[in-house]
N, C-alpha and C positions, 0 to 999 in steps of 0.2 A: 389222056385217052386210055393208056394201059392201066392206070390206077382205077379208072371207072369200070373197065371191063373186069378187073380183079374183084372190085366190090360187088358187081352184079353176080359174078361166078360164086363167090363165097356166100352171098345172100341166097342164091339158089341151093347151095349146099346145106345151109342152115334150114331152109324150108324142107328139103329132103330129109334131114335128120328129124325134124319135128314129125314129118309124115311117117317115118319108120317107127317112131315111138307111139304114134297114134294107132298105127296098124298092129304093132305088137300088143298094145293095150286091148284092142278089139279082139284079137285072136286068142288071147289068154284070159278072157273073162274079166277084163277091167282091173288087172293086177296093179297097173300104174295108177289108175284112177282112185283105187281104194287104199293104196299103201303109201306111195311116195310120188304123188303128182307134181310135187315141187321141182322135180328134175327138169320139167318143161321150161323152167326159168332160164336155164343156162345157155341154150342156143341164141336166144334174143339178147341175153346179157353180154355174152362174148362179142357178138356182132356189134352191139351198141357201143361197147368200150372201144372197139377198133375203128368204127366208121361214124359214130355219132347217132344222136336220137333220130334225125331226119331219115337216115338210111334204115335205122332200126324199125321205124314205123312202117316202112315199105315191106320189110320182111314179116312184121307182125300181121299186116293186112293180108299178105299172101298166105301165111300160115293159117289164119282164121278161115279163109276161103277153102283151103285144103281140108280143114277139120270138119267142114260141113258135109263132106263126102265120106269121112272115115270115122266120125265120132258120134257119140250120144250127146244130147243137150247138156248133160251135167259135165261131161268132159270138155265141151266147148267153153263152158263157164270157167272151169279150172284153167284152161289155156288162156282165156282173157286175163284172169287175175295174175297168172304167171308171166304173161307177156308185159302187163303193166308194171309188175315188179322188176322185170328185166330191163325195161326202158328207164325206169326211175333210178335203179341201182347203177346201171351202166352209165347213164347221163351224170349221175353224182360222182362217179369215179373220174370221168373226163373233166369235171369241174373241180376236182380235188376236195370234195366234201370230207369232213372229218369222219373217222370210223364210227364214233358214237352217233353222229347224225344219220349215217347210212343205216346203222342198226335200228335206230328209232323209226325211220321211214319204213324199213323192211318189216318191222314188227307191227306198225300201224296197218299197213296194207294186208299183211297176213291175218291179223286179228279181224279186220273188216270182212275178209273173205270167209273166215270161219263163222262170224256172226250171221252172214247171209246164208251159208250152206247149212249150218246147224241150228239156226234160229228162224230167220224170216222165211226161208224157203226149205225148211227141214223136210217137209213131206215130199217135195220134188226130188231131193237128194237121198231119200231113204232113211232119214234120221227120225227117231221118235223121242223127242226131248223128255216128254212126260214119263215114258217107260224107262228111260235111262235114269232119271232122277229117282223114280220109285225103286229101281233095282238097287241103287246105292243106299237108299234109306233102309231097305230090307236087309242089306248086308250089315249095316251098322246095328240094326236091331238084333240080328242073329248073334253078333259079337257082344251084345249087351253093353254097347257104348252109348252113354246118354247124349242126346243131341238137343233136347229142349223142343223148341218150335220146329217141327219137321218141314214146314213150308219155307221158312226163312233159310234153314240150313240147306235144303235141297237146291234152292236158287243159288246160294253162295257156292255150293259144291260144284254145280254145273258151270258157273262163271269161272271158278278157279281152274277147273279142268280145261276150259276153253282157253284161258290166258296162258296156262302152262304149255299146252299144245302149240299155241302160236309162238311162244317164246322158244321152244325147242326147235320148231321149224325155222325160225329166224336164225338161230345159231347154226343149224345145218346149212342153210343157204350161204351164210357168211363164211363159214369154214371152207366149204367146197369152192366158193368163189376165190378165196385166198389161194388155195392149192391150184385151181384150174388156171387162173390168170397168171400166176407165177410160172407155172409149167409152160404156158404158151408165150411167156415173155411179153405180156401186154401191160402188166401193172404189178408192182410189188408193194404190199402194204407195209406201213410203218407201225408195227404193233407195239402197244405198251406192255411192259413187264407186269408180273403179278404184284410187284412192289407198289406200282402206281395205281393199281385198282383198289380203291378204298371206299368204304361207305362212311357217311358222317357219324360222329360219335353220338349225336342226338338220337339217331336211329337205334344205336346199340343200347343206350339207356332206356329208350321206349320199349324195345324188345324185352329187356330184363324186367321192367316194371310189369308188362303184360304177363310174362311168365309167372311172376310172384302173385299177381292178381288171380290168375287161373288156378294156381295151387290153393290160394286162399278161398276161392269160390268152391273148390271141391270139399274143403273142410267145413264151410258153413252151409253147404248144399244149396246153392243158388238154383232157382227154378225159372221156367218160362223164358220170355224173350231175352232177358238180361243174360242168362246163362248161355243162350244161343249166340248172341253177339260176342260175348267173351270167348266162346269156343272158336268162332270164326276168326277172331283176331289172333288167338293162340295158334291156329293152324297156319295163318299167314306168317307169323313170327317164326315158326318152326321151318317153313319153307325157305325164308330168307336166311335165317341163322345157319341152317344145315348147308345151304349152297355156299355161303361165305366161309363157313368152317371147313368145307372141303378144299376150297382154294388155299386157305391158310395151311392146312395139313400138306397139300401138294408143295407149297412153297418151302415149308420146313424140311420136308424130305429131299427136295431139290438142293437146298443149301447144305445138307449133310451128306449128299451123294448117295441117297438111298431111294432113288426113283423107282426101283423095282417093287417097293412096298406100296406104291400108289394103288395097286389093285386091292390091297387090304382096306384102304379108305373107301374105295368104291363099293366093296362088299358091305362095309359097315353101314353105309347109307340105308341099306335095305334091312338091317337088323334093328328091331325096336329097342333093344337094350343098349345099343351103341349110338342111336340117333341123338339122345339127350347130351351125350358127351361131345359129339361133333357140333351140335347146336351151341353148347356152352363155349366151345373153343371159338366159334364164330362171333358170339356176343362179346367175349373177352377181347378179341382182335378189334372189333368195332369200337369198344370203349377205351382200350389201352393203346390202340394203334401199334400192335406188335410188329406188323410188317414194316411200318415206318422206322422202328428201332432197328429191325434187321437190316434194312437198307442202309442206314447210317453206319451200322457195324461193318457191313461189307465194304462200303466206300472208305471207311477209316482203317480197314484191315484188322478189326477187332470184333468180329462177329460173335465169338464165343463168350465175350463179356456180357452179351445181351441175352 
């Protein structure tokens, strides 16, 4: 009986917390709705981890009823997507799902939410997809950056931004969940080290080949759709290689006790003349498995030989 009363009391507290966030959002011109609506995930997530999906559904239903009095239709949709994510993520933790699977499910739900808000119902949520694509195309034109077929490149660019935004939000939700649940002593993640995070060698070779093809395409001056497709692949290769190269640099700095220099790597990501260097490090790591060699060196006590 006491446990049931405690569950009801904490459920009411979570509903009140959601209500406070909704009221704050309404009073300050939709600051949560337009900036970081994903924080609405955590009340439901924490409650689901502690009491289960069945109790989490009750709190979700109560929160949605409350939102009808305090929110706009767009914020109600955001609350629905965040509540769904909180229920799935919290239920996954209770069932001991692997971190990779939790991240995948979180990314899929987040991406579907963005597709609906920025694509299918863009007008309702205040997005103008056509205008945004036109703006980016004009920006590339002003920079005298050749793009070939503008229509194909515009759709690719919009899709890439959509996926990157969903990916970053997924990472934010995952990291905050780790810190929050550990602080509340509800769950402690078993995180893999940077040594164990590796991309396949085949991907590294493919990235290197696409890099060479793009440079060759600039020499022979490819035109039309072929150049556009090659440009899109080159941008994807850069995103993957730079991201992987950053983790490689972080690992190297950590092994040498120079973590304070990590900020230099972060700054370098935004410098055009440093980006190829970081991307090259990422491709080398994928092809040569440098972090695997570093791991064996650390385990054998002979890191500096590698």
